[in-house]
C-alpha positions as CSV (number, residue, x, y, z in Angstrom):
1,M,-0.2,0.1,-0.1
2,N,1.6,3.0,-1.1
3,D,1.4,6.5,0.7
4,D,-1.0,8.1,-1.7
5,N,-3.6,5.3,-1.1
6,F,-3.4,5.2,2.8
7,A,-3.5,9.5,2.7
8,E,-6.8,8.6,0.7
9,M,-8.2,6.3,2.7
10,Y,-7.6,8.5,6.0
11,R,-9.6,10.9,4.4
12,N,-12.5,8.9,3.3
13,V,-12.6,7.5,7.2
14,A,-12.2,11.5,8.4
15,A,-15.0,12.5,6.0
16,Y,-17.3,9.5,7.2
17,R,-16.7,10.5,10.7
18,A,-17.4,13.9,10.1
19,Q,-20.8,13.0,8.3
20,E,-21.8,10.5,11.0
21,A,-21.3,13.4,13.8
22,A,-23.2,16.1,11.8
23,Y,-25.9,12.8,11.3
24,Q,-25.8,12.6,15.2
25,A,-26.0,16.1,15.9
26,E,-28.7,16.4,13.6
27,E,-31.1,13.9,15.4
28,A,-30.1,14.8,18.5
29,A,-31.6,18.3,17.5
30,Y,-34.6,16.8,16.3
31,R,-35.0,14.6,19.4
32,A,-35.0,18.0,21.6
33,E,-37.4,20.0,19.5
34,E,-40.0,16.9,19.8
35,E,-39.5,16.6,23.6
36,G,-40.1,20.7,23.7
37,A,-42.9,20.3,21.6
38,Q,-44.5,17.8,23.5
39,Q,-44.0,19.6,26.7
40,E,-45.7,22.6,25.0
41,R,-48.9,20.4,23.6
42,G,-49.4,18.5,27.0
43,S,-52.0,16.0,27.9
44,P,-55.5,16.4,27.3
45,E,-55.8,16.9,31.3
46,D,-53.3,19.8,31.6
47,P,-55.3,23.5,31.2
48,G,-52.8,24.7,29.1
49,S,-52.6,22.1,26.5
50,Q,-53.9,22.4,23.0
51,W,-56.5,19.5,23.7
52,F,-58.2,21.5,26.8
53,D,-61.1,23.7,26.3
54,H,-61.5,26.0,28.6
55,E,-65.4,26.1,28.2
56,A,-65.8,22.3,27.2
57,G,-63.0,20.6,29.2
58,P,-60.9,17.6,27.2
59,L,-61.3,17.6,23.4
60,V,-62.4,14.4,22.5
61,R,-61.9,13.1,18.8
62,P,-65.1,12.1,16.7
63,Y,-64.0,8.8,15.9
64,A,-63.1,8.3,19.5
65,M,-66.9,8.7,20.6
66,T,-68.3,6.4,17.8
67,G,-65.3,3.6,18.0
68,G,-64.1,4.3,14.7
69,R,-67.6,3.8,12.6
70,T,-68.8,5.9,10.1
71,T,-71.8,4.5,9.2
72,A,-75.3,4.4,10.8
73,G,-76.4,1.1,12.6
74,P,-78.7,-1.1,10.6
75,Q,-78.7,-1.5,7.3
76,G,-81.0,0.0,4.9
77,V,-81.6,3.2,7.4
78,R,-81.4,6.3,5.9
79,L,-81.0,9.1,8.6
80,D,-81.5,12.0,6.4
81,L,-80.9,15.9,7.8
82,I,-84.9,16.0,8.3
83,A,-85.5,12.2,9.6
84,L,-87.6,12.9,12.3
85,V,-86.2,11.1,15.4
86,S,-88.6,10.5,18.4
87,L,-88.4,8.3,21.7
88,D,-89.7,5.2,21.2
89,P,-92.8,4.6,24.3
90,A,-92.1,1.0,24.5
91,A,-87.9,1.8,24.8
92,P,-86.3,-0.2,27.5
93,G,-84.8,1.7,30.9
94,T,-81.8,3.7,29.3
95,H,-80.8,5.2,32.5
96,D,-78.6,2.4,33.7
97,D,-77.3,0.8,30.8
98,P,-73.7,1.1,30.5
99,A,-73.2,0.6,26.6
100,L,-74.7,4.0,26.3
101,G,-72.2,7.0,26.6
102,P,-73.0,10.1,27.8
103,E,-73.4,11.6,24.0
104,H,-76.6,8.5,24.0
105,N,-78.0,10.0,26.7
106,A,-77.8,13.5,25.7
107,I,-79.5,12.7,22.3
108,I,-82.3,10.6,24.4
109,A,-83.0,13.7,26.8
110,L,-83.3,16.0,23.4
111,C,-85.8,13.1,21.8
112,R,-87.4,13.1,25.6
113,I,-88.4,16.7,25.3
114,E,-90.3,16.5,21.5
115,T,-89.5,14.8,18.3
116,Q,-86.2,16.4,16.8
117,T,-84.5,16.2,13.5
118,V,-81.2,14.8,12.9
119,A,-79.7,18.2,12.4
120,E,-81.6,19.6,15.5
121,L,-80.2,17.0,17.0
122,A,-76.6,17.5,16.2
123,A,-77.0,21.2,16.8
124,G,-78.4,20.5,20.4
125,T,-75.6,18.1,21.4
126,D,-72.9,20.0,19.7
127,L,-71.8,16.9,17.7
128,P,-71.2,16.6,14.2
129,V,-73.9,15.4,12.0
130,G,-72.0,12.1,11.0
131,V,-71.3,11.2,14.8
132,V,-75.1,12.0,15.9
133,R,-76.1,9.4,12.8
134,V,-73.7,6.7,14.4
135,L,-74.9,7.5,17.8
136,L,-78.3,7.0,16.6
137,G,-78.2,4.0,14.8
138,D,-76.7,2.6,18.2
139,L,-80.0,3.8,19.6
140,L,-82.2,2.7,16.6
141,E,-80.5,-1.3,17.2
142,Q,-81.3,-1.4,21.1
143,G,-85.0,0.1,20.3
144,C,-84.6,3.3,22.5
145,V,-85.3,6.0,19.5
146,T,-87.7,5.2,16.1
147,V,-86.8,7.3,13.0
148,S,-89.5,8.3,10.1
149,R,-88.9,10.0,7.3
150,P,-91.1,13.0,5.9
151,V,-93.2,12.5,2.6
152,P,-90.7,13.4,-0.1
153,P,-92.4,16.2,-2.0
154,A,-92.4,14.3,-5.6
155,Q,-94.9,12.3,-3.0
156,L,-96.9,15.4,-1.9
157,P,-100.2,16.0,-4.1
158,D,-100.1,18.7,-6.5
159,E,-100.8,22.3,-5.4
160,K,-103.3,22.6,-8.5
161,I,-105.2,19.7,-7.1
162,L,-105.5,21.2,-3.6
163,R,-107.0,24.7,-4.9
164,E,-109.7,22.7,-7.2
165,V,-110.7,20.5,-4.0
166,I,-110.8,23.5,-2.0
167,D,-112.9,25.6,-4.6
168,G,-115.1,22.5,-4.8
169,L,-115.8,22.7,-1.1
170,R,-116.1,26.3,-0.9
171,A,-119.0,25.8,-4.2
172,L,-120.9,23.6,-1.8
């Protein structure tokens, strides 16, 4: 091995070590930055964290409320925004049911007052409509609520026919 080959090999090893040291320093800086960001975000219970709303308390993601589900309960049930939801009078007692969460109970409480649309329930519970649909599917499967769809406009009688009926009645 001559002196030129040895010098070149020595330079390559030195360059490799410098590159490795730079990589390790960069990785350490990245880890320190991540730890700082984690401390900045905090835990959900920490009042100063991004996961805590001072008015609402700890924030919960919608998929956590629905268990990751995105479709409503039984097959064939369409829960349009204007579908009417009412509490089933023959519903089993829902106060002690461990399968029902606080969101389910909030929907039941709103339906206990009067029949509500899906959109009104979403507004009343302050939940996204998709979450309310999944929760209503759960309540439908348990027999706690009933859902009825309003008559579509295409199936309503024509205004002209109704006016003729009214005119006919007035003529009597």
